[in-house]
N, CA, C and O atoms as CSV, one atom per row, in Angstrom:
chain,resi,resn,atom,element,x,y,z
A,1,MET,N,N,90.242,108.447,80.656
A,1,MET,CA,C,91.138,108.267,81.766
A,1,MET,C,C,92.407,107.578,81.266
A,1,MET,O,O,92.330,106.631,80.483
A,2,THR,N,N,93.571,108.048,81.712
A,2,THR,CA,C,94.822,107.455,81.284
A,2,THR,C,C,95.266,106.388,82.268
A,2,THR,O,O,95.008,106.468,83.469
A,3,GLU,N,N,95.945,105.382,81.719
A,3,GLU,CA,C,96.471,104.315,82.554
A,3,GLU,C,C,97.746,104.777,83.211
A,3,GLU,O,O,98.552,105.479,82.600
A,4,LYS,N,N,97.935,104.376,84.484
A,4,LYS,CA,C,99.180,104.699,85.160
A,4,LYS,C,C,100.295,103.853,84.583
A,4,LYS,O,O,100.093,102.688,84.240
A,5,ALA,N,N,101.462,104.441,84.479
A,5,ALA,CA,C,102.618,103.724,83.949
A,5,ALA,C,C,103.045,102.634,84.921
A,5,ALA,O,O,102.970,102.798,86.139
A,6,GLN,N,N,103.491,101.530,84.361
A,6,GLN,CA,C,104.021,100.430,85.161
A,6,GLN,C,C,105.342,100.883,85.784
A,6,GLN,O,O,106.115,101.590,85.137
A,7,PRO,N,N,105.613,100.483,87.042
A,7,PRO,CA,C,106.943,100.756,87.579
A,7,PRO,C,C,107.986,100.015,86.740
A,7,PRO,O,O,107.697,98.954,86.188
A,8,PRO,N,N,109.181,100.564,86.643
A,8,PRO,CA,C,110.201,99.864,85.857
A,8,PRO,C,C,110.481,98.486,86.433
A,8,PRO,O,O,110.499,98.309,87.651
A,9,GLY,N,N,110.699,97.519,85.568
A,9,GLY,CA,C,110.964,96.156,85.995
A,9,GLY,C,C,112.434,95.933,86.294
A,9,GLY,O,O,113.263,96.817,86.077
A,10,PRO,N,N,112.756,94.738,86.797
A,10,PRO,CA,C,114.140,94.425,87.150
A,10,PRO,C,C,115.131,94.602,86.004
A,10,PRO,O,O,116.248,95.071,86.221
A,11,ARG,N,N,114.741,94.238,84.803
A,11,ARG,CA,C,115.686,94.372,83.686
A,11,ARG,C,C,116.028,95.841,83.439
A,11,ARG,O,O,117.174,96.168,83.129
A,12,GLU,N,N,115.040,96.724,83.573
A,12,GLU,CA,C,115.296,98.155,83.398
A,12,GLU,C,C,116.096,98.716,84.567
A,12,GLU,O,O,116.951,99.583,84.384
A,13,LEU,N,N,115.816,98.221,85.766
A,13,LEU,CA,C,116.460,98.777,86.957
A,13,LEU,C,C,117.912,98.348,87.129
A,13,LEU,O,O,118.759,99.171,87.476
A,14,PHE,N,N,118.211,97.076,86.892
A,14,PHE,CA,C,119.575,96.619,87.133
A,14,PHE,C,C,120.046,95.530,86.184
A,14,PHE,O,O,121.038,94.855,86.459
A,15,GLY,N,N,119.349,95.352,85.072
A,15,GLY,CA,C,119.741,94.347,84.096
A,15,GLY,C,C,121.107,94.579,83.482
A,15,GLY,O,O,121.775,93.626,83.083
A,16,ASP,N,N,121.532,95.832,83.401
A,16,ASP,CA,C,122.853,96.130,82.847
A,16,ASP,C,C,123.976,95.690,83.779
A,16,ASP,O,O,125.087,95.423,83.322
A,17,VAL,N,N,123.700,95.611,85.074
A,17,VAL,CA,C,124.711,95.252,86.060
A,17,VAL,C,C,124.636,93.769,86.420
A,17,VAL,O,O,125.663,93.101,86.535
A,18,ALA,N,N,123.431,93.265,86.595
A,18,ALA,CA,C,123.234,91.878,87.028
A,18,ALA,C,C,122.140,91.224,86.189
A,18,ALA,O,O,121.030,91.015,86.679
A,19,PRO,N,N,122.437,90.899,84.937
A,19,PRO,CA,C,121.404,90.374,84.049
A,19,PRO,C,C,120.785,89.059,84.539
A,19,PRO,O,O,119.591,88.843,84.336
A,20,ALA,N,N,121.550,88.189,85.169
A,20,ALA,CA,C,120.981,86.923,85.655
A,20,ALA,C,C,119.986,87.186,86.781
A,20,ALA,O,O,118.887,86.633,86.775
A,21,LEU,N,N,120.358,88.022,87.743
A,21,LEU,CA,C,119.453,88.332,88.850
A,21,LEU,C,C,118.202,89.041,88.332
A,21,LEU,O,O,117.097,88.775,88.805
A,22,ALA,N,N,118.368,89.930,87.376
A,22,ALA,CA,C,117.218,90.611,86.772
A,22,ALA,C,C,116.304,89.596,86.094
A,22,ALA,O,O,115.082,89.687,86.215
A,23,GLY,N,N,116.878,88.640,85.390
A,23,GLY,CA,C,116.083,87.602,84.730
A,23,GLY,C,C,115.328,86.736,85.721
A,23,GLY,O,O,114.146,86.451,85.530
A,24,TYR,N,N,116.020,86.308,86.798
A,24,TYR,CA,C,115.341,85.502,87.827
A,24,TYR,C,C,114.206,86.294,88.466
A,24,TYR,O,O,113.121,85.764,88.704
A,25,SER,N,N,114.470,87.568,88.738
A,25,SER,CA,C,113.453,88.415,89.358
A,25,SER,C,C,112.223,88.531,88.467
A,25,SER,O,O,111.092,88.381,88.929
A,26,GLU,N,N,112.454,88.797,87.188
A,26,GLU,CA,C,111.346,88.981,86.263
A,26,GLU,C,C,110.645,87.676,85.913
A,26,GLU,O,O,109.416,87.608,85.913
A,27,ASP,N,N,111.424,86.642,85.615
A,27,ASP,CA,C,110.839,85.395,85.122
A,27,ASP,C,C,110.283,84.515,86.239
A,27,ASP,O,O,109.174,83.994,86.122
A,28,VAL,N,N,111.040,84.348,87.312
A,28,VAL,CA,C,110.611,83.444,88.386
A,28,VAL,C,C,109.769,84.183,89.421
A,28,VAL,O,O,108.628,83.802,89.681
A,29,LEU,N,N,110.326,85.237,90.009
A,29,LEU,CA,C,109.603,85.932,91.075
A,29,LEU,C,C,108.322,86.582,90.557
A,29,LEU,O,O,107.229,86.269,91.029
A,30,PHE,N,N,108.459,87.485,89.588
A,30,PHE,CA,C,107.275,88.191,89.094
A,30,PHE,C,C,106.524,87.413,88.021
A,30,PHE,O,O,105.318,87.596,87.853
A,31,GLY,N,N,107.217,86.559,87.304
A,31,GLY,CA,C,106.568,85.796,86.241
A,31,GLY,C,C,105.822,84.571,86.733
A,31,GLY,O,O,104.767,84.235,86.194
A,32,GLN,N,N,106.347,83.897,87.746
A,32,GLN,CA,C,105.707,82.678,88.250
A,32,GLN,C,C,105.085,82.894,89.635
A,32,GLN,O,O,103.884,82.690,89.816
A,33,GLU,N,N,105.895,83.301,90.597
A,33,GLU,CA,C,105.403,83.383,91.978
A,33,GLU,C,C,104.279,84.402,92.133
A,33,GLU,O,O,103.250,84.104,92.740
A,34,TRP,N,N,104.468,85.591,91.592
A,34,TRP,CA,C,103.443,86.622,91.750
A,34,TRP,C,C,102.152,86.266,91.010
A,34,TRP,O,O,101.097,86.830,91.303
A,35,LYS,N,N,102.224,85.358,90.074
A,35,LYS,CA,C,101.029,84.977,89.311
A,35,LYS,C,C,100.403,83.677,89.797
A,35,LYS,O,O,99.391,83.243,89.246
A,36,SER,N,N,100.980,83.046,90.815
A,36,SER,CA,C,100.389,81.806,91.316
A,36,SER,C,C,99.060,82.124,92.001
A,36,SER,O,O,98.897,83.213,92.551
A,37,PRO,N,N,98.117,81.192,91.976
A,37,PRO,CA,C,96.749,81.486,92.393
A,37,PRO,C,C,96.487,81.510,93.903
A,37,PRO,O,O,95.390,81.881,94.321
A,38,GLU,N,N,97.448,81.132,94.716
A,38,GLU,CA,C,97.179,81.037,96.152
A,38,GLU,C,C,96.858,82.377,96.820
A,38,GLU,O,O,96.075,82.434,97.768
A,39,LEU,N,N,97.453,83.425,96.331
A,39,LEU,CA,C,97.199,84.768,96.863
A,39,LEU,C,C,96.898,85.716,95.713
A,39,LEU,O,O,97.423,85.559,94.610
A,40,SER,N,N,96.059,86.687,95.976
A,40,SER,CA,C,95.788,87.709,94.970
A,40,SER,C,C,96.983,88.665,94.905
A,40,SER,O,O,97.755,88.753,95.860
A,41,PRO,N,N,97.142,89.382,93.785
A,41,PRO,CA,C,98.217,90.380,93.722
A,41,PRO,C,C,98.121,91.407,94.851
A,41,PRO,O,O,99.143,91.849,95.375
A,42,ARG,N,N,96.904,91.787,95.226
A,42,ARG,CA,C,96.705,92.739,96.319
A,42,ARG,C,C,97.248,92.182,97.630
A,42,ARG,O,O,97.962,92.873,98.356
A,43,ASP,N,N,96.905,90.927,97.930
A,43,ASP,CA,C,97.395,90.304,99.156
A,43,ASP,C,C,98.916,90.144,99.118
A,43,ASP,O,O,99.591,90.367,100.123
A,44,ARG,N,N,99.447,89.763,97.977
A,44,ARG,CA,C,100.910,89.622,97.845
A,44,ARG,C,C,101.585,90.967,98.104
A,44,ARG,O,O,102.631,91.026,98.751
A,45,SER,N,N,100.991,92.038,97.603
A,45,SER,CA,C,101.568,93.360,97.830
A,45,SER,C,C,101.578,93.715,99.309
A,45,SER,O,O,102.585,94.213,99.813
A,46,LEU,N,N,100.480,93.471,100.014
A,46,LEU,CA,C,100.447,93.768,101.447
A,46,LEU,C,C,101.481,92.949,102.213
A,46,LEU,O,O,102.177,93.473,103.083
A,47,VAL,N,N,101.578,91.669,101.888
A,47,VAL,CA,C,102.564,90.802,102.544
A,47,VAL,C,C,103.981,91.285,102.235
A,47,VAL,O,O,104.835,91.311,103.122
A,48,THR,N,N,104.226,91.659,101.008
A,48,THR,CA,C,105.559,92.110,100.607
A,48,THR,C,C,105.931,93.406,101.304
A,48,THR,O,O,107.047,93.539,101.808
A,49,VAL,N,N,105.014,94.364,101.340
A,49,VAL,CA,C,105.291,95.630,102.033
A,49,VAL,C,C,105.593,95.357,103.512
A,49,VAL,O,O,106.554,95.902,104.055
A,50,ALA,N,N,104.789,94.527,104.160
A,50,ALA,CA,C,105.031,94.208,105.568
A,50,ALA,C,C,106.382,93.524,105.747
A,50,ALA,O,O,107.117,93.838,106.683
A,51,SER,N,N,106.709,92.601,104.865
A,51,SER,CA,C,107.981,91.890,104.954
A,51,SER,C,C,109.162,92.832,104.762
A,51,SER,O,O,110.164,92.724,105.469
A,52,LEU,N,N,109.054,93.748,103.816
A,52,LEU,CA,C,110.139,94.702,103.585
A,52,LEU,C,C,110.325,95.613,104.789
A,52,LEU,O,O,111.453,95.982,105.117
A,53,ILE,N,N,109.240,95.977,105.446
A,53,ILE,CA,C,109.349,96.794,106.657
A,53,ILE,C,C,110.073,96.011,107.747
A,53,ILE,O,O,110.992,96.533,108.378
A,54,THR,N,N,109.664,94.760,107.974
A,54,THR,CA,C,110.276,93.979,109.054
A,54,THR,C,C,111.745,93.683,108.796
A,54,THR,O,O,112.534,93.583,109.736
A,55,SER,N,N,112.118,93.543,107.528
A,55,SER,CA,C,113.511,93.216,107.208
A,55,SER,C,C,114.389,94.457,107.047
A,55,SER,O,O,115.599,94.342,106.852
A,56,GLY,N,N,113.787,95.631,107.127
A,56,GLY,CA,C,114.546,96.862,106.948
A,56,GLY,C,C,114.831,97.183,105.489
A,56,GLY,O,O,115.757,97.936,105.188
A,57,GLY,N,N,114.047,96.620,104.585
A,57,GLY,CA,C,114.253,96.824,103.151
A,57,GLY,C,C,113.535,98.042,102.608
A,57,GLY,O,O,112.851,97.956,101.588
A,58,SER,N,N,113.682,99.167,103.274
A,58,SER,CA,C,112.953,100.374,102.871
A,58,SER,C,C,113.231,100.809,101.446
A,58,SER,O,O,112.341,101.332,100.776
A,59,GLU,N,N,114.459,100.600,100.967
A,59,GLU,CA,C,114.772,101.027,99.602
A,59,GLU,C,C,113.932,100.263,98.581
A,59,GLU,O,O,113.645,100.792,97.508
A,60,GLN,N,N,113.536,99.043,98.891
A,60,GLN,CA,C,112.696,98.259,97.993
A,60,GLN,C,C,111.250,98.743,97.990
A,60,GLN,O,O,110.493,98.443,97.068
A,61,LEU,N,N,110.871,99.488,99.017
A,61,LEU,CA,C,109.510,100.024,99.071
A,61,LEU,C,C,109.246,101.022,97.954
A,61,LEU,O,O,108.093,101.227,97.576
A,62,THR,N,N,110.288,101.645,97.418
A,62,THR,CA,C,110.083,102.595,96.322
A,62,THR,C,C,109.507,101.903,95.093
A,62,THR,O,O,108.853,102.545,94.270
A,63,PHE,N,N,109.740,100.614,94.962
A,63,PHE,CA,C,109.127,99.822,93.894
A,63,PHE,C,C,107.805,99.212,94.358
A,63,PHE,O,O,106.818,99.230,93.622
A,64,HIS,N,N,107.785,98.674,95.577
A,64,HIS,CA,C,106.637,97.872,95.992
A,64,HIS,C,C,105.429,98.682,96.475
A,64,HIS,O,O,104.304,98.189,96.399
A,65,ILE,N,N,105.623,99.885,96.958
A,65,ILE,CA,C,104.454,100.696,97.320
A,65,ILE,C,C,103.674,101.102,96.070
A,65,ILE,O,O,102.453,100.948,96.059
A,66,PRO,N,N,104.315,101.612,95.018
A,66,PRO,CA,C,103.538,101.889,93.796
A,66,PRO,C,C,102.893,100.629,93.207
A,66,PRO,O,O,101.778,100.690,92.688
A,67,LEU,N,N,103.583,99.499,93.286
A,67,LEU,CA,C,102.991,98.257,92.807
A,67,LEU,C,C,101.779,97.882,93.655
A,67,LEU,O,O,100.766,97.425,93.126
A,68,ALA,N,N,101.881,98.072,94.958
A,68,ALA,CA,C,100.740,97.797,95.840
A,68,ALA,C,C,99.555,98.690,95.480
A,68,ALA,O,O,98.416,98.226,95.441
A,69,ARG,N,N,99.819,99.955,95.221
A,69,ARG,CA,C,98.745,100.875,94.822
A,69,ARG,C,C,98.110,100.405,93.521
A,69,ARG,O,O,96.889,100.441,93.370
A,70,GLN,N,N,98.940,99.964,92.583
A,70,GLN,CA,C,98.441,99.451,91.313
A,70,GLN,C,C,97.598,98.187,91.534
A,70,GLN,O,O,96.654,97.927,90.788
A,71,ASN,N,N,97.940,97.420,92.547
A,71,ASN,CA,C,97.219,96.183,92.856
A,71,ASN,C,C,96.015,96.412,93.765
A,71,ASN,O,O,95.418,95.451,94.250
A,72,GLY,N,N,95.653,97.670,94.000
A,72,GLY,CA,C,94.423,97.976,94.721
A,72,GLY,C,C,94.570,98.294,96.192
A,72,GLY,O,O,93.561,98.454,96.879
A,73,VAL,N,N,95.778,98.393,96.701
A,73,VAL,CA,C,95.999,98.745,98.102
A,73,VAL,C,C,95.934,100.266,98.218
A,73,VAL,O,O,96.587,100.975,97.451
A,74,THR,N,N,95.161,100.764,99.158
A,74,THR,CA,C,95.000,102.211,99.323
A,74,THR,C,C,96.144,102.802,100.146
A,74,THR,O,O,96.867,102.085,100.838
A,75,GLU,N,N,96.287,104.117,100.056
A,75,GLU,CA,C,97.277,104.810,100.889
A,75,GLU,C,C,96.992,104.547,102.357
A,75,GLU,O,O,97.916,104.316,103.137
A,76,GLU,N,N,95.723,104.581,102.739
A,76,GLU,CA,C,95.348,104.352,104.130
A,76,GLU,C,C,95.756,102.956,104.593
A,76,GLU,O,O,96.196,102.781,105.729
A,77,GLU,N,N,95.612,101.969,103.723
A,77,GLU,CA,C,96.002,100.605,104.084
A,77,GLU,C,C,97.523,100.476,104.201
A,77,GLU,O,O,98.022,99.737,105.050
A,78,ILE,N,N,98.242,101.184,103.361
A,78,ILE,CA,C,99.706,101.160,103.452
A,78,ILE,C,C,100.150,101.811,104.754
A,78,ILE,O,O,101.005,101.272,105.457
A,79,ILE,N,N,99.572,102.972,105.084
A,79,ILE,CA,C,99.909,103.643,106.336
A,79,ILE,C,C,99.503,102.774,107.526
A,79,ILE,O,O,100.236,102.696,108.512
A,80,GLY,N,N,98.349,102.126,107.441
A,80,GLY,CA,C,97.919,101.216,108.498
A,80,GLY,C,C,98.874,100.047,108.671
A,80,GLY,O,O,99.141,99.621,109.794
A,81,THR,N,N,99.387,99.528,107.564
A,81,THR,CA,C,100.361,98.434,107.613
A,81,THR,C,C,101.649,98.905,108.272
A,81,THR,O,O,102.202,98.214,109.127
A,82,ILE,N,N,102.123,100.073,107.878
A,82,ILE,CA,C,103.347,100.617,108.476
A,82,ILE,C,C,103.161,100.820,109.966
A,82,ILE,O,O,104.032,100.449,110.752
A,83,THR,N,N,102.042,101.400,110.369
A,83,THR,CA,C,101.766,101.635,111.784
A,83,THR,C,C,101.714,100.321,112.553
A,83,THR,O,O,102.299,100.204,113.629
A,84,HIS,N,N,101.019,99.343,112.007
A,84,HIS,CA,C,100.919,98.035,112.650
A,84,HIS,C,C,102.293,97.390,112.797
A,84,HIS,O,O,102.597,96.795,113.831
A,85,MET,N,N,103.124,97.508,111.759
A,85,MET,CA,C,104.440,96.883,111.782
A,85,MET,C,C,105.375,97.547,112.782
A,85,MET,O,O,106.351,96.930,113.206
A,86,ALA,N,N,105.101,98.789,113.168
A,86,ALA,CA,C,105.943,99.451,114.175
A,86,ALA,C,C,106.003,98.631,115.457
A,86,ALA,O,O,107.031,98.606,116.134
A,87,PHE,N,N,104.910,97.965,115.791
A,87,PHE,CA,C,104.854,97.181,117.024
A,87,PHE,C,C,105.563,95.832,116.889
A,87,PHE,O,O,105.932,95.230,117.897
A,88,TYR,N,N,105.755,95.361,115.688
A,88,TYR,CA,C,106.367,94.055,115.458
A,88,TYR,C,C,107.781,94.148,114.891
A,88,TYR,O,O,108.626,93.299,115.173
A,89,ALA,N,N,108.032,95.172,114.098
A,89,ALA,CA,C,109.338,95.309,113.442
A,89,ALA,C,C,110.200,96.367,114.103
A,89,ALA,O,O,111.416,96.390,113.911
A,90,GLY,N,N,109.581,97.240,114.876
A,90,GLY,CA,C,110.308,98.306,115.547
A,90,GLY,C,C,110.023,99.675,114.954
A,90,GLY,O,O,109.737,99.823,113.766
A,91,TRP,N,N,110.112,100.662,115.822
A,91,TRP,CA,C,109.824,102.035,115.432
A,91,TRP,C,C,110.744,102.542,114.334
A,91,TRP,O,O,110.249,103.138,113.378
A,92,PRO,N,N,112.063,102.338,114.415
A,92,PRO,CA,C,112.943,102.868,113.362
A,92,PRO,C,C,112.601,102.324,111.973
A,92,PRO,O,O,112.632,103.072,110.996
A,93,ARG,N,N,112.282,101.054,111.877
A,93,ARG,CA,C,111.938,100.488,110.568
A,93,ARG,C,C,110.614,101.054,110.061
A,93,ARG,O,O,110.471,101.331,108.870
A,94,ALA,N,N,109.660,101.224,110.950
A,94,ALA,CA,C,108.381,101.804,110.546
A,94,ALA,C,C,108.566,103.260,110.123
A,94,ALA,O,O,107.970,103.699,109.139
A,95,MET,N,N,109.377,104.001,110.847
A,95,MET,CA,C,109.596,105.405,110.492
A,95,MET,C,C,110.323,105.532,109.158
A,95,MET,O,O,110.032,106.437,108.375
A,96,SER,N,N,111.269,104.630,108.893
A,96,SER,CA,C,111.943,104.632,107.587
A,96,SER,C,C,110.955,104.336,106.476
A,96,SER,O,O,110.985,104.981,105.429
A,97,ALA,N,N,110.078,103.363,106.697
A,97,ALA,CA,C,109.060,103.026,105.701
A,97,ALA,C,C,108.099,104.195,105.501
A,97,ALA,O,O,107.690,104.478,104.374
A,98,LEU,N,N,107.740,104.867,106.576
A,98,LEU,CA,C,106.829,106.011,106.488
A,98,LEU,C,C,107.447,107.143,105.678
A,98,LEU,O,O,106.752,107.809,104.911
A,99,THR,N,N,108.737,107.364,105.841
A,99,THR,CA,C,109.438,108.388,105.067
A,99,THR,C,C,109.347,108.089,103.573
A,99,THR,O,O,109.065,108.978,102.769
A,100,VAL,N,N,109.589,106.831,103.210
A,100,VAL,CA,C,109.498,106.427,101.801
A,100,VAL,C,C,108.065,106.595,101.296
A,100,VAL,O,O,107.843,107.149,100.220
A,101,ALA,N,N,107.094,106.114,102.080
A,101,ALA,CA,C,105.688,106.194,101.666
A,101,ALA,C,C,105.257,107.643,101.459
A,101,ALA,O,O,104.611,107.964,100.461
A,102,ARG,N,N,105.609,108.509,102.391
A,102,ARG,CA,C,105.229,109.920,102.257
A,102,ARG,C,C,105.783,110.529,100.987
A,102,ARG,O,O,105.070,111.248,100.286
A,103,GLU,N,N,107.038,110.257,100.676
A,103,GLU,CA,C,107.635,110.790,99.449
A,103,GLU,C,C,106.914,110.260,98.212
A,103,GLU,O,O,106.671,111.008,97.265
A,104,LEU,N,N,106.576,108.981,98.221
A,104,LEU,CA,C,105.879,108.395,97.069
A,104,LEU,C,C,104.469,108.954,96.926
A,104,LEU,O,O,104.021,109.223,95.812
A,105,PHE,N,N,103.768,109.132,98.039
A,105,PHE,CA,C,102.401,109.661,97.986
A,105,PHE,C,C,102.407,111.106,97.501
A,105,PHE,O,O,101.526,111.501,96.737
A,106,ARG,N,N,103.377,111.894,97.927
A,106,ARG,CA,C,103.461,113.286,97.485
A,106,ARG,C,C,103.786,113.388,96.002
A,106,ARG,O,O,103.320,114.298,95.316
A,107,ALA,N,N,104.592,112.445,95.511
A,107,ALA,CA,C,104.994,112.463,94.100
A,107,ALA,C,C,103.878,112.000,93.171
A,107,ALA,O,O,103.884,112.317,91.981
A,108,ALA,N,N,102.921,111.252,93.713
A,108,ALA,CA,C,101.850,110.693,92.877
A,108,ALA,C,C,100.866,111.739,92.417
A,108,ALA,O,O,99.912,111.420,91.707
């Protein structure tokens, strides 16, 4: 069985444009916060996906949905999260998130 490729990190995605922000993202956010013991990576992924939906950050879901899948979150749980968030974040934000999720699931 082959290992799935890691999603590109901040330095690969935007390090050429904003090296300091890429460094903070990689070193502090993903290097320290995501590795702190209070929450599992799976739980952090679910919280992050829900937060991105509520804030309208659908473009960030293209990174965080594959990361959530890598962290053990199923497609059904992602769709369930999006559906649940429709009632709290609003239908347009949930529909935008669903569009991103569908494209990512089809590409996988």
